C-alpha positions as CSV (number, residue, x, y, z in Angstrom):
1,M,-34.4,151.2,58.7
2,I,-32.8,151.7,62.1
3,A,-33.8,149.4,65.0
4,G,-32.6,149.7,68.6
5,V,-32.4,147.3,71.5
6,R,-33.1,148.8,74.9
7,V,-31.3,147.7,78.1
8,D,-34.3,145.4,79.0
9,G,-33.9,143.6,75.6
10,Y,-37.0,145.2,74.0
11,R,-36.4,146.0,70.3
12,E,-37.8,149.2,68.8
13,I,-37.9,150.7,65.3
14,L,-36.2,154.1,65.7
15,G,-36.5,155.4,62.1
16,A,-36.8,154.6,58.5
17,R,-36.0,156.5,55.3
18,I,-36.1,156.0,51.6
19,T,-33.1,157.3,49.8
20,D,-31.3,157.1,46.5
21,C,-27.9,157.3,48.1
22,E,-26.6,155.7,51.3
23,N,-23.6,158.1,51.7
24,E,-22.1,159.4,54.9
25,E,-24.1,162.6,54.8
26,F,-27.4,160.7,54.6
27,W,-26.5,158.5,57.6
28,F,-25.1,161.4,59.6
29,G,-28.3,163.4,59.1
30,L,-30.4,160.4,60.2
31,F,-28.2,159.8,63.2
32,K,-28.4,163.5,64.1
33,E,-32.2,163.4,63.9
34,L,-32.3,160.4,66.2
35,K,-30.1,162.1,68.7
36,E,-32.2,165.2,68.6
37,R,-35.2,163.0,69.4
38,G,-33.4,161.7,72.5
39,L,-31.4,158.7,71.4
40,T,-28.5,158.3,73.9
41,G,-26.2,155.5,75.1
42,V,-25.4,153.9,71.7
43,K,-22.8,151.3,72.3
44,L,-22.8,149.1,69.2
45,I,-23.8,149.8,65.6
46,V,-24.4,146.7,63.4
47,S,-24.8,147.2,59.7
48,D,-23.7,146.1,56.3
49,G,-20.1,147.0,55.2
50,H,-21.1,150.3,53.5
51,A,-18.3,152.9,54.2
52,G,-20.8,155.7,54.5
53,I,-22.6,154.3,57.5
54,Q,-19.4,153.4,59.2
55,K,-18.0,156.9,58.9
56,A,-21.2,158.5,60.0
57,A,-21.5,156.2,63.0
58,E,-18.0,156.9,64.0
59,T,-18.7,160.7,63.9
60,A,-22.2,160.6,65.5
61,F,-21.6,158.1,68.2
62,L,-18.2,158.6,69.7
63,G,-16.9,155.6,71.5
64,A,-19.5,153.2,70.0
65,S,-18.3,150.1,68.3
66,W,-19.2,149.0,64.8
67,Q,-19.8,145.4,63.6
68,M,-20.7,144.0,60.3
69,C,-23.9,142.0,60.5
70,S,-23.4,138.2,60.3
71,V,-25.3,137.8,56.9
72,H,-23.2,140.5,55.2
73,F,-20.0,139.1,56.8
74,T,-20.8,135.6,55.6
75,C,-21.5,136.9,52.0
76,A,-18.2,138.9,52.0
77,V,-16.2,135.8,53.1
78,L,-17.9,133.6,50.5
79,R,-17.1,136.1,47.7
80,N,-13.4,135.6,48.4
81,I,-13.5,131.8,48.6
82,P,-13.5,129.7,45.4
83,R,-16.9,128.1,44.7
84,K,-15.5,124.6,44.9
85,C,-14.2,125.3,48.4
86,Q,-17.4,126.7,49.8
């Protein structure tokens, strides 16, 4: 699912797809479709750490920043810390 936040702070669902594979081609195709439907002004993409979405976002939205969502970031950090230190 892709959600967007407008300048006025209103959140909208922009698109959703079911897929077997979240590779770069899948994400690029979805981003291309959104742009064809009129999506402009993308400044920030927040997602999990999947390399496919990062590469597709970099190609589709030149100049936009990418950030790992806080939940996935926390999980990634905790995976690298010994259990007794968590």
